[in-house]
TORNU-239250 format. One record per residue: residue number from 0; residue in one letter; chain; x, y, z of N, C-alpha, C in turn. Coordinates in nm, 4 decimals, decimal comma. Example, Ala and Ser with C-alpha at 12.3 -4.5 7.8 and 13.67 -1.06 7.14 Angstrom:
+-----+---+---+----------+----------+----------+----------+----------+----------+----------+----------+----------+
:   k : r : c :     n_xx :     n_yy :     n_zz :    ca_xx :    ca_yy :    ca_zz :     c_xx :     c_yy :     c_zz :
+-----+---+---+----------+----------+----------+----------+----------+----------+----------+----------+----------+
:   0 : a : A :   1,3190 :  -0,5690 :   0,7800 :   1,2300 :  -0,4500 :   0,7800 :   1,3200 :  -0,3300 :   0,7800 :
:   1 : s : A :   1,2850 :  -0,2250 :   0,7080 :   1,3670 :  -0,1060 :   0,7140 :   1,2900 :   0,0030 :   0,7870 :
+-----+---+---+----------+----------+----------+----------+----------+----------+----------+----------+----------+
//
This chain:
+-----+---+---+----------+----------+----------+----------+----------+----------+----------+----------+----------+
:   k : r : c :     n_xx :     n_yy :     n_zz :    ca_xx :    ca_yy :    ca_zz :     c_xx :     c_yy :     c_zz :
+-----+---+---+----------+----------+----------+----------+----------+----------+----------+----------+----------+
:   0 : m : A :  -0,5304 :  -2,2046 :   0,0942 :  -0,4775 :  -2,0796 :   0,1456 :  -0,5930 :  -1,9924 :   0,1928 :
:   1 : a : A :  -0,5856 :  -1,9474 :   0,3161 :  -0,6924 :  -1,8661 :   0,3738 :  -0,6793 :  -1,7218 :   0,3261 :
:   2 : k : A :  -0,7927 :  -1,6549 :   0,3123 :  -0,7913 :  -1,5146 :   0,2728 :  -0,7503 :  -1,4269 :   0,3908 :
:   3 : t : A :  -0,6868 :  -1,3175 :   0,3609 :  -0,6447 :  -1,2246 :   0,4627 :  -0,7654 :  -1,1528 :   0,5203 :
:   4 : e : A :  -0,7763 :  -1,1558 :   0,6518 :  -0,8860 :  -1,0864 :   0,7195 :  -0,8280 :  -0,9673 :   0,7943 :
:   5 : i : A :  -0,8845 :  -0,8494 :   0,7684 :  -0,8377 :  -0,7315 :   0,8418 :  -0,9534 :  -0,6747 :   0,9229 :
:   6 : v : A :  -0,9184 :  -0,6081 :   1,0301 :  -1,0180 :  -0,5543 :   1,1230 :  -1,0053 :  -0,4022 :   1,1213 :
:   7 : g : A :  -1,1203 :  -0,3347 :   1,1124 :  -1,1211 :  -0,1887 :   1,1119 :  -1,2497 :  -0,1357 :   1,1721 :
:   8 : r : A :  -1,2617 :  -0,0032 :   1,1743 :  -1,3774 :   0,0616 :   1,2345 :  -1,4594 :   0,1320 :   1,1268 :
:   9 : v : A :  -1,5929 :   0,1178 :   1,1340 :  -1,6830 :   0,1779 :   1,0353 :  -1,6918 :   0,3277 :   1,0643 :
:  10 : v : A :  -1,6706 :   0,4096 :   0,9589 :  -1,6796 :   0,5549 :   0,9757 :  -1,7989 :   0,6110 :   0,8983 :
:  11 : s : A :  -1,8557 :   0,5346 :   0,8034 :  -1,9710 :   0,5830 :   0,7289 :  -2,0533 :   0,4645 :   0,6836 :
:  12 : n : A :  -2,1876 :   0,4750 :   0,6998 :  -2,2765 :   0,3710 :   0,6511 :  -2,3957 :   0,4328 :   0,5794 :
:  13 : k : A :  -2,3736 :   0,5448 :   0,5108 :  -2,4825 :   0,6184 :   0,4468 :  -2,5236 :   0,5571 :   0,3139 :
:  14 : m : A :  -2,4523 :   0,4579 :   0,2646 :  -2,4859 :   0,3955 :   0,1371 :  -2,5647 :   0,2675 :   0,1617 :
:  15 : t : A :  -2,6338 :   0,2214 :   0,0582 :  -2,7090 :   0,0985 :   0,0682 :  -2,6125 :  -0,0198 :   0,0515 :
:  16 : k : A :  -2,6062 :  -0,1051 :   0,1539 :  -2,5229 :  -0,2249 :   0,1549 :  -2,3739 :  -0,1960 :   0,1336 :
:  17 : s : A :  -2,3298 :  -0,0775 :   0,1732 :  -2,1874 :  -0,0432 :   0,1644 :  -2,1488 :   0,0363 :   0,2885 :
:  18 : v : A :  -2,0243 :   0,0184 :   0,3325 :  -1,9705 :   0,0954 :   0,4440 :  -1,8287 :   0,1402 :   0,4087 :
:  19 : v : A :  -1,7834 :   0,2444 :   0,4768 :  -1,6455 :   0,2887 :   0,4678 :  -1,5783 :   0,2499 :   0,5983 :
:  20 : v : A :  -1,4678 :   0,1757 :   0,5878 :  -1,3971 :   0,1226 :   0,7037 :  -1,2570 :   0,1810 :   0,7060 :
:  21 : t : A :  -1,2134 :   0,2289 :   0,8228 :  -1,0766 :   0,2752 :   0,8371 :  -0,9960 :   0,1713 :   0,9129 :
:  22 : v : A :  -0,8738 :   0,1476 :   0,8650 :  -0,7823 :   0,0534 :   0,9274 :  -0,6582 :   0,1314 :   0,9663 :
:  23 : e : A :  -0,6219 :   0,1255 :   1,0944 :  -0,5023 :   0,1941 :   1,1430 :  -0,3894 :   0,0940 :   1,1592 :
:  24 : r : A :  -0,2685 :   0,1385 :   1,1243 :  -0,1508 :   0,0557 :   1,1447 :  -0,0364 :   0,1458 :   1,1869 :
:  25 : q : A :   0,0575 :   0,0881 :   1,2608 :   0,1720 :   0,1651 :   1,3070 :   0,2959 :   0,1198 :   1,2331 :
:  26 : v : A :   0,3736 :   0,2161 :   1,1844 :   0,4991 :   0,1873 :   1,1172 :   0,6081 :   0,2716 :   1,1827 :
:  27 : r : A :   0,7305 :   0,2262 :   1,1690 :   0,8424 :   0,2997 :   1,2242 :   0,8998 :   0,3906 :   1,1147 :
:  28 : e : A :   0,9161 :   0,5167 :   1,1461 :   0,9738 :   0,6139 :   1,0540 :   1,1207 :   0,5781 :   1,0329 :
:  29 : s : A :   1,1677 :   0,5817 :   0,9059 :   1,2973 :   0,5243 :   0,8734 :   1,4161 :   0,6010 :   0,9305 :
:  30 : l : A :   1,4128 :   0,7352 :   0,9294 :   1,5300 :   0,8117 :   0,9687 :   1,5413 :   0,8245 :   1,1207 :
:  31 : y : A :   1,4329 :   0,8625 :   1,1867 :   1,4379 :   0,8897 :   1,3306 :   1,3812 :   0,7784 :   1,4173 :
:  32 : g : A :   1,3098 :   0,6848 :   1,3587 :   1,2573 :   0,5721 :   1,4353 :   1,1310 :   0,5999 :   1,5104 :
:  33 : k : A :   1,0648 :   0,7114 :   1,4832 :   0,9408 :   0,7451 :   1,5525 :   0,8275 :   0,6590 :   1,5004 :
:  34 : q : A :   0,7357 :   0,6200 :   1,5905 :   0,6180 :   0,5409 :   1,5514 :   0,5169 :   0,6345 :   1,4855 :
:  35 : l : A :   0,4725 :   0,6003 :   1,3659 :   0,3706 :   0,6754 :   1,2947 :   0,2435 :   0,5927 :   1,2861 :
:  36 : r : A :   0,1290 :   0,6591 :   1,2973 :   0,0001 :   0,5920 :   1,2853 :  -0,0583 :   0,6270 :   1,1485 :
:  37 : l : A :  -0,0678 :   0,5277 :   1,0607 :  -0,1210 :   0,5485 :   0,9275 :  -0,2620 :   0,4926 :   0,9181 :
:  38 : t : A :  -0,3499 :   0,5662 :   0,8505 :  -0,4894 :   0,5257 :   0,8381 :  -0,5218 :   0,5022 :   0,6908 :
:  39 : t : A :  -0,5857 :   0,3898 :   0,6618 :  -0,6295 :   0,3560 :   0,5264 :  -0,7794 :   0,3366 :   0,5280 :
:  40 : r : A :  -0,8473 :   0,3931 :   0,4264 :  -0,9932 :   0,3815 :   0,4156 :  -1,0267 :   0,2808 :   0,3059 :
:  41 : f : A :  -1,1188 :   0,1886 :   0,3361 :  -1,1671 :   0,0911 :   0,2410 :  -1,3174 :   0,1022 :   0,2286 :
:  42 : m : A :  -1,3677 :   0,0824 :   0,1074 :  -1,5124 :   0,0664 :   0,0903 :  -1,5400 :  -0,0835 :   0,0892 :
:  43 : a : A :  -1,6417 :  -0,1240 :   0,1621 :  -1,6699 :  -0,2667 :   0,1751 :  -1,8188 :  -0,2933 :   0,1583 :
:  44 : h : A :  -1,8497 :  -0,4105 :   0,1028 :  -1,9884 :  -0,4553 :   0,0906 :  -2,0340 :  -0,5054 :   0,2264 :
:  45 : d : A :  -2,1542 :  -0,4623 :   0,2693 :  -2,1998 :  -0,4925 :   0,4038 :  -2,3396 :  -0,5522 :   0,4032 :
:  46 : e : A :  -2,3496 :  -0,6804 :   0,4338 :  -2,4781 :  -0,7463 :   0,4515 :  -2,5125 :  -0,7572 :   0,6005 :
:  47 : q : A :  -2,4177 :  -0,7211 :   0,6889 :  -2,4362 :  -0,7376 :   0,8332 :  -2,5051 :  -0,6181 :   0,8980 :
:  48 : n : A :  -2,5286 :  -0,5102 :   0,8222 :  -2,5872 :  -0,3862 :   0,8735 :  -2,5056 :  -0,3276 :   0,9895 :
:  49 : a : A :  -2,3789 :  -0,3047 :   0,9647 :  -2,2912 :  -0,2461 :   1,0634 :  -2,3192 :  -0,0981 :   1,0759 :
:  50 : g : A :  -2,3079 :  -0,0457 :   1,1984 :  -2,3308 :   0,0954 :   1,2245 :  -2,2016 :   0,1705 :   1,2387 :
:  51 : v : A :  -2,2097 :   0,3015 :   1,2441 :  -2,0904 :   0,3833 :   1,2604 :  -2,0292 :   0,3554 :   1,3973 :
:  52 : g : A :  -1,9000 :   0,3322 :   1,4014 :  -1,8298 :   0,3013 :   1,5258 :  -1,8113 :   0,1539 :   1,5508 :
:  53 : d : A :  -1,8815 :   0,0681 :   1,4776 :  -1,8649 :  -0,0768 :   1,4955 :  -1,7272 :  -0,1207 :   1,4451 :
:  54 : q : A :  -1,6713 :  -0,2181 :   1,5131 :  -1,5458 :  -0,2788 :   1,4679 :  -1,5825 :  -0,4034 :   1,3870 :
:  55 : v : A :  -1,5361 :  -0,4092 :   1,2610 :  -1,5757 :  -0,5174 :   1,1705 :  -1,4524 :  -0,5865 :   1,1164 :
:  56 : a : A :  -1,4728 :  -0,7126 :   1,0744 :  -1,3702 :  -0,7878 :   1,0055 :  -1,4122 :  -0,8037 :   0,8603 :
:  57 : m : A :  -1,3162 :  -0,7915 :   0,7678 :  -1,3496 :  -0,8012 :   0,6260 :  -1,2411 :  -0,8771 :   0,5525 :
:  58 : v : A :  -1,2822 :  -0,9363 :   0,4403 :  -1,1915 :  -1,0134 :   0,3558 :  -1,1975 :  -0,9597 :   0,2121 :
:  59 : p : A :  -1,0904 :  -0,9749 :   0,1353 :  -1,0941 :  -0,9274 :  -0,0034 :  -1,1862 :  -1,0138 :  -0,0897 :
:  60 : s : A :  -1,2385 :  -0,9535 :  -0,1960 :  -1,3264 :  -1,0271 :  -0,2880 :  -1,3006 :  -0,9766 :  -0,4286 :
:  61 : r : A :  -1,3782 :  -1,0275 :  -0,5210 :  -1,3691 :  -0,9771 :  -0,6577 :  -1,4175 :  -0,8333 :  -0,6600 :
:  62 : p : A :  -1,3845 :  -0,7552 :  -0,7611 :  -1,4336 :  -0,6165 :  -0,7653 :  -1,5862 :  -0,6130 :  -0,7776 :
:  63 : l : A :  -1,6494 :  -0,5469 :  -0,6800 :  -1,7944 :  -0,5377 :  -0,6784 :  -1,8431 :  -0,4075 :  -0,7414 :
:  64 : s : A :  -1,7586 :  -0,3056 :  -0,7415 :  -1,7873 :  -0,1795 :  -0,8083 :  -1,6536 :  -0,1127 :  -0,8363 :
:  65 : a : A :  -1,6560 :   0,0145 :  -0,8710 :  -1,5331 :   0,0837 :  -0,9041 :  -1,4376 :   0,0930 :  -0,7853 :
:  66 : r : A :  -1,4914 :   0,1011 :  -0,6636 :  -1,4065 :   0,1166 :  -0,5451 :  -1,4221 :   0,0068 :  -0,4412 :
:  67 : k : A :  -1,5201 :  -0,0820 :  -0,4552 :  -1,5449 :  -0,1859 :  -0,3536 :  -1,4725 :  -0,3148 :  -0,3909 :
:  68 : r : A :  -1,3772 :  -0,3551 :  -0,3046 :  -1,3036 :  -0,4805 :  -0,3208 :  -1,3027 :  -0,5632 :  -0,1947 :
:  69 : w : A :  -1,3809 :  -0,5269 :  -0,0952 :  -1,3808 :  -0,5958 :   0,0345 :  -1,5242 :  -0,6297 :   0,0731 :
:  70 : v : A :  -1,5417 :  -0,7355 :   0,1545 :  -1,6725 :  -0,7777 :   0,2035 :  -1,6632 :  -0,7936 :   0,3558 :
:  71 : v : A :  -1,7584 :  -0,7335 :   0,4256 :  -1,7630 :  -0,7463 :   0,5710 :  -1,8134 :  -0,8858 :   0,6050 :
:  72 : t : A :  -1,7331 :  -0,9592 :   0,6859 :  -1,7708 :  -1,0959 :   0,7212 :  -1,8423 :  -1,1032 :   0,8563 :
:  73 : r : A :  -1,8005 :  -1,0205 :   0,9509 :  -1,8623 :  -1,0259 :   1,0834 :  -1,8382 :  -0,8949 :   1,1558 :
:  74 : i : A :  -1,9238 :  -0,8692 :   1,2546 :  -1,9065 :  -0,7539 :   1,3419 :  -1,8319 :  -0,8007 :   1,4660 :
:  75 : v : A :  -1,7120 :  -0,7509 :   1,4875 :  -1,6288 :  -0,7942 :   1,5997 :  -1,6810 :  -0,7336 :   1,7292 :
:  76 : q : A :  -1,7115 :  -0,6027 :   1,7263 :  -1,7579 :  -0,5342 :   1,8469 :  -1,8527 :  -0,4233 :   1,8049 :
:  77 : k : A :  -1,9687 :  -0,4177 :   1,8687 :  -2,0655 :  -0,3122 :   1,8427 :  -2,0193 :  -0,1828 :   1,9089 :
:  78 : a : A :  -2,0610 :  -0,0696 :   1,8501 :  -2,0256 :   0,0612 :   1,9056 :  -2,1054 :   0,0850 :   2,0334 :
:  79 : k : A :  -2,0440 :   0,1583 :   2,1242 :  -2,1145 :   0,1932 :   2,2475 :  -2,2105 :   0,3057 :   2,2185 :
:  80 : t : A :  -2,3334 :   0,2907 :   2,2665 :  -2,4361 :   0,3946 :   2,2471 :  -2,4525 :   0,4702 :   2,3774 :
:  81 : v : A :  -2,4750 :   0,5984 :   2,3651 :  -2,4873 :   0,6837 :   2,4842 :  -2,6338 :   0,6967 :   2,5210 :
+-----+---+---+----------+----------+----------+----------+----------+----------+----------+----------+----------+
//
């Protein structure tokens, strides 16, 4: 059985070997049917040295700290630099 891989965007990399990744998903509101955009923040272990704005893929792992349960596997797309 393959592990679930989710893709999100890095919003903070101020920690050593850790990043904060936001994952957006759309759900339909139950009463009126409007599309809602929900954002979830994950702390992930990062050996890839991802920067802020990079799109990364991550998989679940054993608990690495009190809040880290994900590991960055690859950088899907680098952020555009001005």
